[in-house]
C-alpha positions as CSV (number, residue, x, y, z in Angstrom):
1,X,131.5,28.0,44.7
2,X,129.3,28.7,41.7
3,X,129.2,26.0,39.1
4,X,132.3,24.5,40.6
5,X,134.2,27.8,40.3
6,X,135.3,30.1,43.1
7,X,134.3,33.5,41.7
8,X,135.8,35.6,44.5
9,X,138.1,35.2,47.4
10,X,139.7,37.3,50.0
11,X,143.5,38.0,50.2
12,X,145.0,40.3,52.7
13,X,141.6,41.8,53.3
14,X,140.9,42.7,49.6
15,X,138.6,40.7,47.3
16,X,140.1,39.2,44.1
17,X,138.5,37.2,41.3
18,X,135.5,38.0,39.1
19,X,134.9,41.8,39.0
20,X,131.2,41.6,39.5
21,X,131.5,39.2,42.4
22,X,134.2,41.3,44.0
23,X,132.1,44.4,43.6
24,X,129.1,42.8,45.3
25,X,131.3,41.6,48.2
26,X,132.8,45.0,48.6
27,X,129.4,46.7,48.7
28,X,128.3,44.3,51.4
29,X,131.5,45.2,53.3
30,X,130.7,48.9,52.9
31,X,127.2,48.5,54.3
32,X,128.6,46.6,57.3
33,X,131.4,49.1,58.0
34,X,129.1,52.1,57.9
35,X,126.1,50.5,59.6
36,X,126.7,52.5,62.8
37,X,126.7,55.9,61.1
38,X,123.1,56.3,62.2
39,X,124.2,55.9,65.9
40,X,127.0,58.4,65.4
41,X,124.4,61.0,64.1
42,X,122.5,60.6,67.4
43,X,125.3,61.6,69.7
44,X,124.3,64.6,71.9
45,X,126.0,66.8,74.5
46,X,126.0,65.8,78.2
47,X,126.5,67.9,81.3
48,X,130.2,67.2,81.3
49,X,130.9,67.3,77.6
50,X,129.5,69.8,75.1
51,X,131.5,68.8,71.9
52,X,129.4,66.0,70.6
53,X,129.2,67.6,67.1
54,X,132.9,68.0,66.9
55,X,133.4,64.4,67.9
56,X,130.8,63.3,65.3
57,X,132.7,65.1,62.6
58,X,136.0,63.6,63.6
59,X,134.5,60.1,63.4
60,X,132.9,60.8,60.1
61,X,136.0,62.3,58.6
62,X,138.8,60.2,60.0
63,X,137.1,56.9,60.5
64,X,134.1,56.4,58.2
65,X,135.1,58.4,55.1
66,X,138.6,56.8,54.9
67,X,137.4,53.2,55.4
68,X,137.4,52.5,51.6
69,X,140.9,53.8,50.7
70,X,142.6,50.4,51.2
71,X,140.2,48.7,48.7
72,X,140.6,51.5,46.2
73,X,144.4,50.9,46.2
74,X,144.2,47.1,46.1
75,X,141.2,46.2,43.9
76,X,141.4,48.6,41.0
77,X,139.0,51.1,39.5
78,X,136.3,49.0,37.8
79,X,135.8,46.7,40.8
80,X,135.2,49.6,43.2
81,X,132.8,51.8,41.2
82,X,129.5,50.7,42.8
83,X,131.1,50.4,46.3
84,X,132.6,53.9,46.1
85,X,129.2,55.4,45.0
86,X,127.4,53.5,47.8
87,X,130.1,54.7,50.4
88,X,129.7,58.3,49.3
89,X,126.0,58.1,49.5
90,X,126.0,56.8,53.0
91,X,128.5,59.4,54.2
92,X,126.6,62.2,52.5
93,X,123.4,61.1,54.2
94,X,125.2,61.3,57.6
95,X,126.7,64.7,56.8
96,X,123.3,66.2,56.1
97,X,121.9,64.6,59.3
98,X,124.8,65.8,61.5
99,X,125.2,69.3,60.2
100,X,121.4,69.9,59.8
101,X,120.3,70.8,56.3
102,X,116.6,70.3,56.8
103,X,115.6,73.9,56.1
104,X,117.9,74.3,53.1
105,X,116.7,74.3,49.5
106,X,117.8,71.4,47.2
107,X,120.3,73.8,45.6
108,X,121.8,74.8,48.9
109,X,122.0,71.1,50.0
110,X,123.8,70.2,46.7
111,X,126.3,73.0,46.9
112,X,127.0,72.3,50.6
113,X,127.7,68.7,49.9
114,X,130.0,69.5,47.0
115,X,131.9,72.0,49.1
116,X,132.1,69.6,52.1
117,X,133.8,67.1,49.7
118,X,136.7,69.5,49.2
119,X,139.9,69.5,51.4
120,X,139.7,71.8,54.4
121,X,142.4,74.1,53.1
122,X,140.4,74.5,49.9
123,X,137.2,75.7,51.7
124,X,135.7,72.2,52.3
125,X,135.4,69.9,55.2
126,X,137.8,67.2,54.2
127,X,135.1,64.6,53.4
128,X,136.7,63.7,50.0
129,X,134.4,61.6,47.8
130,X,135.9,58.2,47.3
131,X,134.5,58.0,43.8
132,X,136.6,61.0,42.8
133,X,139.9,59.5,44.0
134,X,139.7,56.0,42.4
135,X,142.0,56.9,39.6
136,X,144.5,58.5,41.9
137,X,144.5,55.5,44.3
138,X,145.0,53.1,41.4
139,X,148.0,55.1,39.9
140,X,149.5,55.8,43.3
141,X,149.4,52.1,44.2
142,X,151.0,51.0,41.0
143,X,153.7,53.7,41.5
144,X,154.8,52.0,44.7
145,X,154.4,48.3,43.9
146,X,155.7,48.0,40.3
147,X,159.4,48.0,41.1
148,X,159.0,45.4,44.0
149,X,156.9,43.2,41.7
150,X,159.6,43.3,39.0
151,X,162.3,42.6,41.5
152,X,160.5,39.7,43.3
153,X,159.0,38.1,40.2
154,X,161.2,39.1,37.2
155,X,160.0,36.0,35.3
156,X,156.5,37.4,35.3
157,X,156.9,41.1,35.2
158,X,160.4,41.8,34.1
159,X,159.6,42.3,30.5
160,X,156.1,43.9,30.9
161,X,155.7,47.4,29.4
162,X,153.0,49.3,31.3
163,X,152.4,51.6,28.3
164,X,151.6,48.7,26.0
165,X,150.7,45.6,28.0
166,X,147.2,44.3,26.7
167,X,146.0,42.8,30.0
168,X,142.8,44.5,31.5
169,X,144.6,45.6,34.6
170,X,147.2,47.5,32.7
171,X,144.6,49.1,30.4
172,X,142.8,50.2,33.5
173,X,146.0,51.8,34.8
174,X,146.7,53.6,31.5
175,X,143.1,54.9,31.4
176,X,143.4,56.2,35.0
177,X,146.8,57.8,34.4
178,X,145.6,59.4,31.2
179,X,142.5,60.9,32.9
180,X,144.7,62.4,35.6
181,X,147.2,63.9,33.3
182,X,144.5,65.4,31.1
183,X,142.9,67.0,34.2
184,X,146.2,68.3,35.4
185,X,146.9,69.9,32.0
186,X,143.5,71.6,32.1
187,X,143.8,72.9,35.7
188,X,147.4,74.1,35.4
189,X,146.4,75.9,32.1
190,X,143.6,77.8,33.9
191,X,145.9,78.7,36.8
192,X,148.7,79.8,34.5
193,X,146.2,82.1,32.8
194,X,145.0,83.5,36.1
195,X,148.6,84.1,37.3
196,X,149.6,85.8,34.1
197,X,146.9,88.5,34.1
198,X,146.1,91.1,36.7
199,X,142.4,91.0,37.6
200,X,142.5,94.6,38.9
201,X,144.6,97.1,40.9
202,X,144.1,98.2,44.5
203,X,144.1,101.8,45.6
204,X,147.8,101.6,46.3
205,X,148.4,100.7,42.7
206,X,149.4,97.1,43.3
207,X,148.1,94.6,40.8
208,X,146.2,91.5,41.9
209,X,145.6,88.2,40.2
210,X,142.6,86.0,40.7
211,X,142.9,83.7,43.7
212,X,143.4,80.0,43.5
213,X,144.7,77.5,46.1
214,X,148.3,76.4,46.0
215,X,149.5,72.8,46.1
216,X,148.8,71.6,42.6
217,X,151.4,69.0,41.7
218,X,154.1,70.2,39.2
219,X,154.5,68.6,35.8
220,X,157.8,66.9,36.9
221,X,156.1,65.3,39.9
222,X,153.6,63.4,37.9
223,X,155.7,60.8,36.2
224,X,154.9,58.9,33.0
225,X,154.2,55.2,33.2
226,X,157.6,54.6,31.7
227,X,159.2,55.9,34.9
228,X,157.3,53.5,37.1
229,X,159.7,50.8,38.3
230,X,162.6,53.2,38.7
231,X,164.1,54.7,41.9
232,X,162.6,58.1,41.2
233,X,161.7,60.0,44.4
234,X,158.4,61.1,43.0
235,X,157.1,57.6,43.0
236,X,156.8,57.9,46.8
237,X,153.5,59.4,48.0
238,X,152.4,59.5,44.4
239,X,148.7,59.1,45.4
240,X,148.8,62.4,47.3
241,X,150.2,64.2,44.3
242,X,147.7,62.7,41.9
243,X,144.9,63.4,44.4
244,X,145.9,67.1,44.4
245,X,144.9,67.2,40.7
246,X,141.4,65.9,41.6
247,X,141.0,68.3,44.5
248,X,142.2,71.4,42.5
249,X,139.9,70.5,39.6
250,X,136.9,70.1,42.0
251,X,137.7,73.5,43.6
252,X,137.8,75.2,40.2
253,X,134.5,73.7,39.1
254,X,132.8,74.6,42.4
255,X,134.2,78.2,42.1
256,X,132.5,78.5,38.7
257,X,129.3,77.1,40.1
258,X,129.2,79.7,42.9
259,X,130.0,82.6,40.6
260,X,127.2,81.5,38.3
261,X,124.7,81.3,41.2
262,X,125.2,84.6,43.0
263,X,127.8,87.1,44.1
264,X,127.3,86.3,47.7
265,X,128.1,82.6,47.2
266,X,131.2,83.4,45.2
267,X,132.5,85.8,47.9
268,X,131.6,83.3,50.6
269,X,133.5,80.5,48.9
270,X,136.6,82.5,48.2
271,X,136.6,83.7,51.8
272,X,136.2,80.2,53.1
273,X,139.2,79.1,50.9
274,X,141.7,81.5,52.5
275,X,144.5,80.3,54.7
276,X,143.3,78.6,58.0
277,X,139.7,79.6,57.4
278,X,138.7,76.0,58.2
279,X,141.5,75.0,60.5
280,X,139.1,74.6,63.5
281,X,137.7,71.5,61.6
282,X,141.2,69.9,62.0
283,X,141.2,70.5,65.8
284,X,140.8,67.3,67.9
285,X,138.9,68.1,71.1
286,X,141.3,66.6,73.6
287,X,142.2,69.8,75.4
288,X,140.1,72.9,76.2
289,X,141.9,75.1,73.6
290,X,140.9,72.8,70.8
291,X,137.3,72.3,71.8
292,X,134.4,73.9,69.9
293,X,131.0,73.7,71.7
294,X,128.3,72.0,69.6
295,X,126.1,75.2,69.3
296,X,129.1,77.1,67.8
297,X,130.4,74.2,65.7
298,X,127.1,73.7,64.0
299,X,126.5,77.4,63.4
300,X,130.0,77.9,61.9
301,X,129.7,74.8,59.7
302,X,126.3,75.9,58.3
303,X,127.7,79.4,57.7
304,X,130.8,78.0,56.0
305,X,128.8,75.8,53.7
306,X,126.3,78.5,52.8
307,X,123.4,76.8,54.6
308,X,120.5,78.5,56.4
309,X,121.2,78.7,60.1
310,X,118.7,76.6,62.0
311,X,119.3,78.9,64.9
312,X,118.1,81.9,62.8
313,X,114.6,80.5,62.8
314,X,114.2,81.8,66.4
315,X,114.8,85.4,65.2
316,X,112.3,85.5,62.4
317,X,110.9,89.1,62.2
318,X,113.5,90.5,64.5
319,X,115.8,93.4,63.6
320,X,119.4,94.1,64.4
321,X,120.6,97.1,66.4
322,X,120.6,99.2,63.3
323,X,117.2,98.1,62.2
324,X,118.0,95.5,59.6
325,X,115.9,92.3,59.4
326,X,117.9,89.2,60.3
327,X,118.4,86.8,57.4
328,X,118.5,83.0,57.5
329,X,122.1,82.9,56.4
330,X,123.4,84.9,59.4
331,X,124.9,87.8,57.4
332,X,123.2,90.6,59.3
333,X,123.9,88.9,62.6
334,X,127.6,88.6,61.7
335,X,128.0,92.2,60.6
336,X,125.6,94.0,62.9
337,X,126.2,92.5,66.4
338,X,124.1,93.1,69.4
339,X,126.9,94.9,71.3
340,X,129.5,95.6,68.7
341,X,132.5,93.4,68.0
342,X,134.3,93.6,71.3
343,X,133.9,90.0,72.3
344,X,135.3,88.5,69.1
345,X,138.2,90.9,69.1
346,X,139.1,90.1,72.7
347,X,139.1,86.3,72.3
348,X,141.0,86.3,69.0
349,X,143.6,88.8,70.3
350,X,144.2,86.8,73.4
351,X,144.8,83.6,71.3
352,X,147.3,85.4,69.0
353,X,149.1,86.9,72.0
354,X,149.4,83.5,73.6
355,X,150.9,82.1,70.4
356,X,153.5,84.9,70.3
357,X,154.2,84.8,74.1
358,X,155.2,81.2,73.7
359,X,158.0,82.3,71.3
360,X,159.0,85.8,72.5
361,X,158.1,85.6,76.2
362,X,158.1,89.1,77.8
363,X,159.1,90.8,74.5
364,X,155.4,90.5,73.5
365,X,152.9,92.7,75.4
366,X,149.1,92.7,75.0
367,X,147.5,96.2,74.8
368,X,150.5,98.0,76.4
369,X,150.0,101.1,78.5
370,X,153.3,102.8,77.4
371,X,152.4,103.5,73.8
372,X,151.9,107.3,74.2
373,X,155.5,108.0,73.3
374,X,155.3,106.6,69.8
375,X,151.6,106.3,68.8
376,X,148.2,107.9,69.1
377,X,146.6,104.5,69.0
378,X,147.0,101.6,71.4
379,X,148.3,98.5,69.6
380,X,146.7,95.2,70.3
381,X,150.1,93.6,70.7
382,X,153.5,95.3,70.9
383,X,156.5,93.2,70.0
384,X,160.0,94.2,70.8
385,X,162.5,91.9,69.1
386,X,166.2,92.6,68.7
387,X,165.6,96.2,69.5
388,X,163.0,96.7,66.8
389,X,159.4,97.6,67.9
390,X,156.4,96.2,66.0
391,X,152.9,97.3,66.6
392,X,150.3,94.7,65.8
393,X,146.7,95.7,65.3
394,X,143.9,93.0,64.9
395,X,141.1,93.7,62.4
396,X,138.2,91.3,62.0
397,X,136.2,92.2,58.9
398,X,133.3,90.6,57.1
399,X,133.7,90.2,53.4
400,X,129.9,90.2,52.8
401,X,128.5,92.8,55.2
402,X,124.9,93.1,56.3
403,X,123.7,93.5,52.7
404,X,125.4,90.7,50.7
405,X,123.7,91.7,47.5
406,X,125.7,94.9,47.5
407,X,129.0,93.2,48.5
408,X,131.9,94.2,46.3
409,X,132.4,91.7,43.5
410,X,136.1,92.0,44.0
411,X,135.9,89.5,46.8
412,X,134.5,86.9,44.5
413,X,137.9,86.7,42.6
414,X,140.6,88.0,44.9
415,X,141.6,86.7,48.3
416,X,140.7,89.2,51.0
417,X,139.5,91.4,48.1
418,X,136.7,93.0,50.2
419,X,138.7,93.4,53.4
420,X,142.4,93.7,53.1
421,X,142.4,97.2,51.5
422,X,140.1,98.6,54.2
423,X,142.3,97.0,57.0
424,X,145.5,98.4,55.5
425,X,144.0,101.9,55.1
426,X,142.7,101.9,58.7
427,X,146.1,100.9,60.2
428,X,148.7,102.2,57.8
429,X,146.7,105.0,56.0
430,X,146.9,105.6,52.3
431,X,148.9,108.2,50.2
432,X,147.1,110.3,47.7
433,X,147.6,109.1,44.1
434,X,146.8,111.3,41.1
435,X,144.8,114.5,41.2
436,X,141.1,115.5,41.1
437,X,141.4,116.0,37.4
438,X,142.3,112.4,36.8
439,X,138.7,111.3,37.4
440,X,137.3,108.5,39.5
441,X,139.7,105.6,40.2
442,X,139.4,102.7,37.8
443,X,140.4,99.4,39.3
444,X,140.7,97.7,36.0
445,X,143.4,100.1,34.8
446,X,144.8,101.4,38.1
447,X,144.4,105.0,36.9
448,X,142.5,107.8,38.4
449,X,142.5,109.9,41.6
450,X,142.8,108.2,45.0
451,X,142.3,110.4,48.0
452,X,144.7,110.3,51.0
453,X,143.5,108.4,54.1
454,X,145.1,109.0,57.5
455,X,146.0,105.8,59.4
456,X,145.6,105.1,63.1
457,X,149.4,104.6,63.3
458,X,150.6,107.6,61.3
459,X,152.7,108.9,64.2
460,X,154.1,105.4,64.9
461,X,155.2,105.0,61.3
462,X,156.9,108.3,61.3
463,X,158.8,107.2,64.5
464,X,160.1,104.2,62.7
465,X,157.8,101.6,64.3
466,X,156.8,98.7,62.1
467,X,153.0,98.5,62.0
468,X,151.2,95.3,60.9
469,X,147.4,95.0,60.3
470,X,146.5,91.4,61.4
471,X,143.4,90.8,59.3
472,X,141.0,88.0,60.1
473,X,137.8,87.5,58.1
474,X,134.5,86.4,59.6
475,X,134.8,83.1,57.7
476,X,138.0,82.4,59.6
477,X,140.7,83.2,57.0
478,X,144.1,84.6,58.3
479,X,145.1,87.7,56.3
480,X,148.7,88.3,55.0
481,X,149.7,90.3,58.0
482,X,148.7,87.7,60.5
483,X,150.2,84.9,58.5
484,X,153.5,86.9,58.3
485,X,153.6,87.3,62.1
486,X,153.0,83.6,62.6
487,X,155.5,82.6,60.0
488,X,158.2,84.8,61.7
489,X,157.4,83.2,65.1
490,X,157.5,79.7,63.4
491,X,161.0,80.5,62.1
492,X,162.2,81.5,65.5
493,X,160.9,78.2,66.8
494,X,162.2,76.3,63.8
495,X,158.7,74.8,63.5
496,X,159.1,72.8,66.7
497,X,157.1,72.5,69.9
498,X,158.8,72.7,73.3
499,X,158.5,69.7,75.6
500,X,155.8,71.1,77.8
501,X,153.6,71.9,74.7
502,X,153.5,68.2,73.8
503,X,151.3,67.8,76.8
504,X,149.0,70.5,75.5
505,X,148.6,69.4,71.9
506,X,147.0,66.5,70.0
507,X,148.0,64.2,67.3
508,X,146.6,66.6,64.7
509,X,149.0,69.5,65.7
510,X,152.5,68.2,66.0
511,X,154.4,71.4,65.0
512,X,154.3,75.0,66.1
513,X,152.4,76.4,63.2
514,X,149.5,73.9,63.3
515,X,149.5,74.1,67.1
516,X,148.9,77.8,67.3
517,X,146.8,78.0,64.1
518,X,144.3,75.5,65.4
519,X,144.1,77.4,68.8
520,X,143.6,80.7,67.1
521,X,141.1,79.3,64.6
522,X,139.1,77.7,67.4
523,X,139.0,80.9,69.4
524,X,138.0,82.9,66.3
525,X,135.1,80.6,65.3
526,X,133.8,80.4,68.9
527,X,133.9,84.2,69.2
528,X,132.3,84.7,65.8
529,X,129.6,82.2,66.6
530,X,129.0,83.9,69.9
531,X,128.5,87.2,68.3
532,X,125.9,85.7,65.9
533,X,124.2,83.8,68.7
534,X,123.9,86.9,70.9
535,X,122.6,89.0,68.0
536,X,119.9,86.4,67.3
537,X,119.1,86.0,71.0
538,X,120.0,82.3,71.2
539,X,121.0,80.2,74.1
540,X,124.6,78.9,74.1
541,X,124.3,76.7,77.1
542,X,122.9,73.5,75.6
543,X,123.0,71.3,72.5
544,X,120.7,73.1,70.0
545,X,119.6,69.8,68.4
546,X,117.6,68.8,71.5
């Protein structure tokens, strides 16, 4: 009591009363809840377990970073401002400590933290800043509770108009809702402009628009306050829809920041935003196929976030097999491996084959011997379904190359802009377009001469075999061909796992697509990290933080 008045009390876990007093109590609660983050950052591998970093990230993402959500939904926006800022600061400190940003510049640290705050499917690490979702939590909570409140206490709330009520709590709701709707209008306007205009044309004459992630809530899904209290289906899971507005806006702003900084950063971020590029982060290390060793996890996280590889310090002054000096960001090591790219190709191909074998059984064959009758090139996987033969060829390409300063700017705007065209030409070939007199090909107009390119599967295509380039980028993104193959398999399975697979999976992969995508992503990132580690001459047998 303060002056005979109870300034703050606790009801169902949340603090109610004076805003300042509630804010102070919540800040104390945040400090207590996250006090053990320092101990989490000290976890290290043992002889039996080598996934301590993966476990640290799971704790940080699913336990620590979500601990404030309940209070954001129950205490409103103003009472949680300071607590959310404190929470985000403590989590950010742990992120830097766990990932290892000691050798990064202040700019690299800042960009890495902003990217880590994005959802995994948008190129981030899923550590969403609680300060950014306060408005969405407030509106989402009111969307769910307003109708029950009017039904249970009509004498209090039956005649209240959310769009005009003068009480502070309703003004706060209107302000939060207005901010979200304004942000949605801005983001959807930018996306509409992107989708309406071709950025350039590829050498096959197909137009391409600038890349942006999907999932932005539609106008009809974001209801006005006048619809709160009705039985509209979009009131359910409203916070998720409003949160998508915040995430998409943050992605768009970070994209601009990367483009303003350098071409390399822009290409890296677009590549990291492609389908399943970060799915390995979602994997829970319960079974071997979902485990990423600490040395590989740290290396891939640092590379995904544009940070200097701490591992690269051991290779200062060394050169790659083609004479290029290794850089701190790992670009040369990723593109100019010590012994070629056989290891990463083998491990990824095996994981994809395992995913298809689970659906098609013996109809899927890996590196078949009997290909001479229809092809001059051995497919990585041959798939015979309903009498139709499909040859699948895995291509793992780097969008940056060993000289990122000369990387094609196309990859900074278009998904797989620096890799898909080359993969398609290698597998399928390319027809000649135009003539020598038409001049050099202009991507902006789609006009000019394009020379013919013979593909590896030219004879197979003539024989009626369907040939699919399964592209995977070195930042982990699944190309259109690979996604199409997995979607077809998912349709055969109707998205379900069989009974035996429930013993092989985790709570984070409860359907076929997430199950196989996580396994493929884990295999890909381990193999990609192994190639970098071997090029740099690093040990992969122990926790690199020791």
